N, C-alpha and C positions, 0 to 999 in steps of 0.2 A: 877740435873742441871736445869730442867724446873722450879722447885719451886723457885730457886734462881733468875730466870728471872721474874717469874710471880709476886712474892711478891713486888718487887720495882714498877712494872707497876701498880699493884692494888693500892699501896700506892699513887702513883702519880695521878691516876684516882680519888681516894677518896679525896685527898687534893684539886685538881683543880675543882672538881665538887661541892664542898661545897662553896657556895657563901654567903658572909655576905650581909645583906641588907644595901646598901649605900644610899638608897633613903631618902633624908631629908624630914622632915614633911613639907607640903606645908605652905608657908608664909601666914599669916593672918593679917588683920588690927586690930584685937582685941588686946588690950593692951594699955599701956601708951607710947606715942610718944613725945619726946622732939622736939619742933619746933626750927630748926636751922636757917631758914630764910624764909622771905615772900617777893616774888617779884611781883610787879604789873606793868602792862604795858597797856597803852591805846593809841589808834590811832583814828583819826577823828577830831572832833571839837577841842578837847584838847589832845595833845600828850604828853606822859611821859613814862619813864621806870625807876622805882625806886625799890631798895631793902631796906626793912625796917630793922633797927637794933632793934631786940626784946630782951627782958629780957631773960637771961639764964634759968629762971624759967618757961617760956612759954611752954605749952604742949597741946596736944589733946589726949583724952582717949576714946577709943571705947570699951564698955563693951559687953560681949557675949549676953546679953539680948536685944540688940538693942537700948540701951541708951548710952549716952556719956556726956562728959564735956570738954570744952575747956577753957584754961586760957592763956591770953596773955597781954603783955604790952610792950610799948617802953622801951628801956633801961633806968633805973632810975625811972620808974613810977610803981605804984602799979598794981598788976594783976587784970584783970577783968575776971570773970568767967561766963560761960554761959552753961546751960544744953541743951541737944538736944536729939532727937531720930534719928535713921538712919535706912535705908534699903539698903542692898547691892544687886546689880543686875549685875552680871558679873564684869566689871571694873568700874561700875558707883555706886556712893554712893549718895543717896538722904537724906539730913539732914533737919530736921525740928526743928527750935529753939523753946524755951519755949514761945516766942511771936508769934509763927506760921509762921515765915518767912522760906520759903523753898528754898534750894539751892542744885544743883546737881553738883558734882565734878567727875572727871575722875581720876582713879588711873593710873598714868604714870609709876611709879616704885613701886614695892612691893617686898622686900626681908625680911629676918628675922631681919635685922638691919636698913633698909632704906625704907622710904615711901615718895613719891612725889604725891601730889594732885594738879590737874589742873582744873581751872574753866574758861569758856569763856562766856562773856555776850555781846550780840549785841543789840543795840538800834539805829535804823536808820542807819546812817553812822558811828556811834561810836562803836568801839570794845574794850572791856576790857578783859584782861587776867590776871590770878593770878596763881602763883605756890607756894605751901606750902611745904617746904622741912623739913622732920622730920627724926629723928633717935631714935633707942632704946638704 
């Protein structure tokens, strides 16, 4: 009689104690991201808030070796590509273009399928902000 009670309890303990690893791999910027939109906003001397219609072929690619390439164009225009290097520091990405122009952006959203990069520029009373929305 005891064995009939113990076996089901042992079985339940065994089944409930085995836990599969549900932890997803952490999201990474490495990979090719399709640019879905670019929003630019400025306040100060000149104020505007505009979202650019980019070609569906526009993308930004971060390689695992710290290099990358971006390609973008307005709808109906040919793509312009640019190579860059980058360094990731927490939620900040510092990118240096092939002509040595440096920009630092903040990762606002990073999942396995969504990336939003934010940049803020201040010059005197003028403030410029940009959001680059991407998907995989």
